[in-house]
C-alpha positions as CSV (number, residue, x, y, z in Angstrom):
1,M,-8.0,7.5,44.9
2,T,-8.8,3.9,45.5
3,I,-10.3,3.4,49.0
4,R,-9.6,0.1,50.8
5,P,-12.4,-1.4,53.0
6,W,-12.3,0.1,56.5
7,T,-11.2,-3.1,58.0
8,I,-8.1,-3.2,55.9
9,Q,-7.4,0.5,56.5
10,W,-7.7,-0.2,60.3
11,C,-5.2,-3.1,60.0
12,W,-2.8,-0.8,58.1
13,A,-3.1,1.8,60.9
14,C,-2.6,-0.7,63.7
15,A,0.5,-2.1,62.0
16,M,1.9,1.4,61.5
17,V,1.4,2.3,65.2
18,V,3.3,-0.9,66.3
19,L,6.1,-0.4,63.8
20,Q,6.6,3.3,64.5
21,S,6.6,2.7,68.2
22,V,9.6,0.4,67.9
23,A,11.3,1.8,64.9
24,V,12.4,5.2,66.1
25,H,16.0,4.5,67.4
26,A,19.6,5.1,66.6
27,V,20.9,3.6,63.4
28,G,23.4,1.0,64.3
29,A,25.6,-1.8,62.8
30,E,23.1,-4.4,63.7
31,F,21.0,-3.7,60.6
32,S,21.4,-5.6,57.4
33,Q,23.0,-4.0,54.3
34,P,20.4,-1.7,52.6
35,S,19.7,-1.4,48.9
36,L,22.1,1.0,47.2
37,A,19.0,2.7,45.6
38,V,18.0,5.6,47.9
39,S,16.1,8.8,47.5
40,V,17.3,11.9,49.5
41,A,15.7,15.3,50.2
42,A,16.4,18.3,52.5
43,D,13.9,20.7,54.0
44,A,14.1,24.4,54.7
45,A,15.1,23.7,58.4
46,G,18.2,21.8,57.2
47,R,16.9,18.3,58.0
48,V,18.0,15.6,55.6
49,Y,15.8,12.6,54.8
50,Q,16.5,9.4,52.9
51,T,14.5,6.3,52.0
52,Q,15.8,2.8,52.3
53,L,14.5,-0.7,51.6
54,R,16.0,-2.8,54.4
55,Q,15.1,-5.5,56.9
56,G,12.0,-6.3,54.9
57,Q,10.6,-2.8,55.3
58,L,10.6,0.6,53.6
59,W,12.2,3.1,56.0
60,L,12.6,6.9,56.2
61,L,15.8,8.0,57.9
62,S,16.2,11.5,59.3
63,S,19.3,13.7,60.1
64,D,19.3,16.9,62.1
65,D,22.9,17.7,61.5
66,G,23.1,18.0,57.7
67,G,23.4,14.3,57.0
68,K,26.4,13.6,59.2
69,H,24.3,11.2,61.4
70,F,20.9,9.7,60.7
71,S,19.7,9.3,64.3
72,R,16.0,8.5,63.7
73,E,14.3,6.0,61.4
74,V,10.6,5.3,60.9
75,A,8.8,2.5,59.0
76,V,6.9,4.0,56.1
77,S,5.1,0.8,55.1
78,P,4.1,-2.1,57.5
79,Q,5.4,-4.7,55.0
80,Q,8.1,-5.0,52.4
81,P,7.3,-3.6,49.0
82,K,7.8,-6.6,46.8
83,G,10.4,-6.4,44.1
84,G,13.1,-4.4,45.8
85,A,14.6,-1.2,44.5
86,V,16.8,-0.2,41.6
87,A,18.2,3.2,41.0
88,E,15.6,4.2,38.4
89,A,12.7,2.9,40.6
90,S,13.7,3.5,44.2
91,P,11.1,4.8,46.6
92,I,10.9,8.6,46.4
93,V,10.8,11.2,49.2
94,A,9.6,14.7,48.5
95,I,9.1,17.8,50.7
96,G,5.7,19.5,50.8
97,G,4.8,22.3,53.3
98,P,6.4,22.9,56.7
99,D,7.2,19.5,58.3
100,E,5.3,17.7,55.5
101,L,6.9,14.7,53.7
102,F,5.6,12.4,51.0
103,V,7.0,9.0,50.1
104,S,5.9,7.0,47.1
105,W,6.8,3.5,46.0
106,T,5.8,0.7,43.7
107,E,4.8,-2.7,45.1
108,R,5.1,-5.7,42.8
109,L,2.0,-7.8,42.5
110,P,1.9,-11.7,42.0
111,N,2.0,-11.0,38.3
112,H,5.6,-9.7,38.3
113,Q,4.8,-7.4,35.4
114,A,2.1,-5.6,37.5
115,G,2.5,-3.1,40.3
116,D,0.6,-1.0,42.7
117,L,1.6,2.6,43.2
118,W,1.5,3.7,46.9
119,L,1.8,7.1,48.7
120,A,2.3,7.8,52.4
121,R,2.3,11.2,54.1
122,S,3.9,12.5,57.3
123,G,2.8,15.8,58.8
124,D,5.5,15.9,61.6
125,A,8.8,15.9,59.7
126,G,8.9,12.1,59.4
127,K,8.3,11.1,63.0
128,H,5.1,9.2,62.0
129,F,3.3,8.4,58.7
130,D,-0.4,8.1,58.0
131,P,-1.6,4.8,56.6
132,P,-0.5,4.5,53.0
133,Y,-3.0,4.3,50.2
134,L,-3.2,3.5,46.5
135,V,-2.8,6.2,44.0
136,L,-4.0,4.2,41.0
137,Q,-7.8,4.0,40.5
138,H,-7.5,1.4,37.8
139,Q,-8.6,-1.9,39.3
140,D,-6.8,-4.4,37.0
141,D,-3.3,-5.7,37.4
142,I,-1.2,-3.5,35.2
143,A,2.5,-3.0,34.8
144,T,3.6,0.3,36.4
145,R,7.3,1.3,36.9
146,Y,9.7,4.2,37.1
147,A,7.5,6.6,38.9
148,A,8.5,10.2,39.4
149,M,7.1,12.6,42.0
150,Q,7.1,16.3,42.8
151,A,5.5,18.0,45.8
152,T,5.0,21.7,46.5
153,A,4.4,23.8,49.6
154,D,0.8,24.6,48.6
155,G,-0.2,20.9,48.9
156,S,0.1,19.9,45.2
157,I,1.5,16.5,44.4
158,T,2.2,15.2,40.9
159,I,3.1,11.6,40.2
160,A,3.9,10.2,36.8
161,W,4.9,6.7,35.7
162,L,5.3,4.2,32.8
163,D,2.1,2.2,32.3
164,A,1.4,-0.8,30.2
165,R,-2.4,-1.0,30.4
166,D,-2.8,0.0,26.8
167,K,-0.2,-2.4,25.6
168,A,-2.2,-5.3,27.0
169,A,-5.0,-4.3,24.5
170,N,-2.6,-3.5,21.6
171,Q,0.4,-5.7,21.5
172,A,1.7,-3.9,18.4
173,S,2.1,-0.7,20.5
174,T,5.7,0.5,20.8
175,G,7.1,1.2,24.3
176,A,4.9,2.1,27.3
177,A,2.4,4.9,27.9
178,I,3.0,7.6,30.4
179,Y,0.3,8.3,32.9
180,Y,0.0,10.9,35.7
181,A,-2.2,11.8,38.7
182,V,-2.4,15.0,40.7
183,S,-3.5,15.9,44.2
184,R,-4.3,19.4,45.2
185,D,-5.1,18.7,48.9
186,H,-1.8,17.5,50.4
187,G,-2.3,14.0,49.1
188,Q,-5.7,13.3,50.6
189,H,-7.3,12.7,47.2
190,F,-5.9,12.2,43.7
191,S,-7.5,12.9,40.4
192,P,-8.2,9.9,38.2
193,E,-5.0,9.0,36.3
194,Q,-4.7,10.6,32.9
195,K,-2.7,9.4,29.9
196,L,0.0,12.0,29.0
197,A,1.6,10.2,26.0
198,E,2.0,6.9,24.2
199,H,5.3,5.3,23.1
200,G,7.6,6.2,26.0
201,C,10.8,4.1,26.4
202,E,9.6,1.3,28.6
203,C,12.9,0.9,30.5
204,C,14.0,4.6,30.8
205,A,13.4,6.6,34.0
206,L,11.3,9.8,33.9
207,A,12.6,13.1,35.0
208,M,10.6,15.9,36.8
209,A,11.0,19.5,37.9
210,S,8.6,22.1,39.4
211,Q,8.2,25.8,38.6
212,A,7.5,28.3,41.3
213,D,3.8,28.5,40.3
214,G,3.3,24.8,40.7
215,T,3.7,23.8,37.1
216,V,5.4,20.4,36.8
217,A,7.6,19.6,33.8
218,L,8.2,16.0,32.7
219,L,11.0,14.8,30.5
220,W,11.4,11.3,29.0
221,Q,12.9,9.3,26.2
222,H,10.2,8.8,23.5
223,V,9.9,6.4,20.6
224,F,8.9,8.6,17.6
225,D,8.0,7.5,14.1
226,N,10.4,5.3,12.3
227,A,11.7,4.0,15.7
228,E,13.6,7.3,16.3
229,R,14.5,7.7,20.0
230,D,14.6,11.3,21.2
231,Q,13.6,13.3,24.3
232,A,10.0,14.5,24.7
233,M,8.5,16.7,27.4
234,A,5.3,18.2,28.7
235,E,4.1,20.7,31.3
236,I,1.4,19.6,33.7
237,R,-0.5,22.7,35.0
238,A,-3.4,23.2,37.3
239,T,-5.7,23.8,34.3
240,G,-5.6,22.8,30.7
241,K,-4.4,19.7,28.9
242,P,-0.7,19.1,28.8
243,M,1.0,19.5,25.4
244,V,3.7,17.0,24.4
245,V,6.7,18.6,22.5
246,R,9.8,17.1,21.0
247,A,12.8,18.2,23.0
248,S,15.7,16.7,21.0
249,Y,16.5,15.9,17.4
250,G,19.3,13.3,17.4
251,H,17.1,10.9,15.3
252,W,18.7,8.0,17.1
253,K,17.5,4.6,16.0
254,M,17.9,1.3,17.9
255,A,16.1,-2.0,18.3
256,G,15.1,-2.9,21.8
257,C,15.3,-0.9,25.0
258,S,18.0,1.7,25.7
259,S,17.7,2.0,29.5
260,Y,18.9,5.7,29.4
261,G,17.3,8.2,31.7
262,A,17.5,12.0,31.6
263,A,17.5,15.0,33.9
264,I,15.6,18.3,34.0
265,A,15.9,21.5,36.0
266,V,14.1,24.9,35.9
267,G,15.8,27.7,34.0
268,A,16.0,31.3,35.1
269,G,13.3,33.0,33.1
270,F,13.5,30.9,30.0
271,G,12.2,27.4,30.5
272,Y,14.4,24.4,31.4
273,H,17.8,22.8,31.4
274,L,17.8,19.3,29.8
275,A,20.5,16.6,30.2
276,Y,20.2,13.3,28.3
277,Y,21.9,10.6,26.3
278,D,21.9,10.7,22.5
279,G,23.1,7.6,20.7
280,A,23.0,9.0,17.2
281,G,25.8,9.8,14.9
282,E,29.6,9.2,15.2
283,K,29.9,10.7,18.6
284,P,27.1,9.3,20.8
285,G,27.0,10.4,24.4
286,L,25.6,12.8,27.0
287,R,24.1,16.2,25.9
288,I,22.9,19.3,27.7
289,A,20.6,21.9,26.2
290,R,18.3,24.8,27.1
291,M,14.6,24.5,26.3
292,D,12.6,27.7,25.7
293,G,9.4,27.3,27.7
294,E,7.3,29.5,25.4
295,A,8.6,28.9,21.9
296,W,9.4,25.3,22.8
297,V,12.7,25.2,20.9
298,T,16.0,24.0,22.2
299,S,19.5,25.4,22.0
300,P,22.1,23.4,20.1
301,P,23.0,20.6,22.5
302,R,26.4,20.6,24.1
303,R,28.4,17.3,24.6
304,F,29.7,16.5,28.0
305,G,31.3,13.5,29.7
306,D,33.7,10.9,28.4
307,A,31.7,8.6,26.1
308,Q,34.7,6.2,26.0
309,R,34.1,5.6,29.8
310,N,30.4,5.1,29.4
311,A,29.3,8.5,30.7
312,N,25.7,8.3,31.8
313,F,23.0,8.9,34.5
314,P,23.0,12.8,34.5
315,A,21.6,14.8,37.5
316,L,20.7,18.5,37.4
317,M,19.8,21.2,39.9
318,S,19.3,24.9,39.5
319,A,18.8,28.0,41.6
320,G,18.4,31.2,39.5
321,E,21.4,31.5,37.1
322,Q,23.3,28.8,39.0
323,V,23.1,25.3,37.5
324,W,24.8,22.1,38.8
325,L,25.3,19.0,36.6
326,A,26.7,15.6,37.6
327,W,27.1,12.3,35.9
328,Q,28.7,8.9,36.3
329,E,31.6,7.5,34.2
330,H,33.0,3.9,34.6
331,D,35.4,1.4,33.0
332,S,37.4,-1.6,34.2
333,H,39.3,0.7,36.6
334,G,36.2,1.8,38.6
335,A,33.6,4.5,38.5
336,D,34.0,8.3,38.8
337,I,31.2,10.8,39.7
338,V,32.0,14.0,37.8
339,A,30.4,17.4,38.3
340,M,30.5,20.9,36.8
341,T,28.6,24.1,37.3
342,S,27.4,27.1,35.3
343,D,26.8,30.6,36.8
344,D,25.2,32.1,33.8
345,G,22.1,29.9,33.3
346,G,23.9,27.2,31.3
347,R,25.4,29.4,28.6
348,T,28.9,28.5,29.7
349,W,30.3,25.8,32.0
350,G,33.2,25.5,34.3
351,N,35.7,22.6,34.2
352,P,34.6,19.1,35.2
353,V,35.6,18.1,38.8
354,V,35.9,14.4,39.8
355,M,33.9,14.3,43.1
356,L,34.4,10.6,43.9
357,H,36.3,7.6,42.6
358,S,34.9,4.2,43.6
359,L,35.8,0.6,43.1
360,S,32.6,-0.6,44.7
361,K,29.0,-0.6,43.5
362,L,27.2,2.8,43.7
363,D,23.9,4.5,43.1
364,Y,23.3,7.2,40.6
365,P,24.3,10.8,41.7
366,Q,21.6,13.1,43.2
367,W,21.7,16.8,44.0
368,I,20.1,18.6,47.0
369,Q,20.2,22.1,48.3
370,L,21.1,22.2,52.0
371,Q,20.6,25.6,53.5
372,G,21.8,27.3,50.3
373,Q,24.7,24.9,49.6
374,A,24.8,22.6,46.6
375,I,25.3,19.1,47.9
376,L,26.1,16.0,45.7
377,V,24.6,12.9,47.2
378,L,26.3,9.5,46.6
379,H,25.6,6.1,48.0
380,T,28.3,3.4,47.7
381,A,28.5,-0.1,48.9
382,D,31.8,0.4,50.8
383,K,31.2,3.9,52.3
384,G,27.4,4.2,52.5
385,L,25.7,7.6,52.0
386,Q,28.0,10.5,51.4
387,L,26.9,14.2,51.1
388,L,29.6,16.1,49.3
389,P,29.5,20.0,49.1
390,F,30.3,21.1,45.6
391,V,33.3,23.4,45.4
392,P,34.3,24.2,41.8
């Protein structure tokens, strides 16, 4: 972990005390329009949290009634993270132990291709945040983007991101490298960042999921030999070096950047569920498959979504044999958020259900579990944040 001089840390702390003393109040209409890109999480007590970039600050909003009202907000950072938020790179909120929250975000540096990766911790369910600090130990200005984060109740935090430090030394390198850092002490210290893989898609979001034993799985679009774009994944464990495996075999080729992310969820006793976009063949579109976590082979991928309506941006969540899948479709008539579920570990799926039709701009779908109920989280420009229980 990079340590700031004590005078700078003291200034951070003073600014946070001032901001937090005036920022805890009811959310009202006097605030400016927030970014549509938000991150949402729910804890075991049923509290719902969301991050927002608004009013020149990064805020955490909290709800004690299942997301019906967000009656408290706290400034996470004492100044605006430069560069704003987009859906693939919004600030992330994650739940740790009891009453423990972590928020990570990327702050753009004067060199717009470079960015600092920050983390802040709250030990009182989001009422206050400790002074934020840098996760990266690399001292040079480097391009970092599309960070993903997982936190567990035992105090482990894993953050991964796209990183262009190696491309600066080798302009012929394809894509961006993927780096990660791990904390085993509730975010007080991070291990030096490690390179996980080279040649990740430089404009595609990373997807993460955590096993019960703390193992973190990472899924991303990779640029393989001959410019083939397929999914790759790796497990980050407490010990041992991660092994990168190929997770799809569409052999899709394209010049430039595809901007397609993916989704991953833990399987019940077999590995992982994977959802992703495959542009190969005569029927490009979204796919879902099961990955064996021991043999590292995938089931034949199943198509889903209406490719004619630009189906994309999948979201996955699982609990035992139950799996929930959502995605976005859009055309000139507006956008639909569609969802379906499997109750047998992804072997078969129910009928798709349109959860929302919108004529306004909207963020990508997200899933949370709220006291045992699957909730689809949507954020639209006209109606704001919506938490929709999934009823097949």
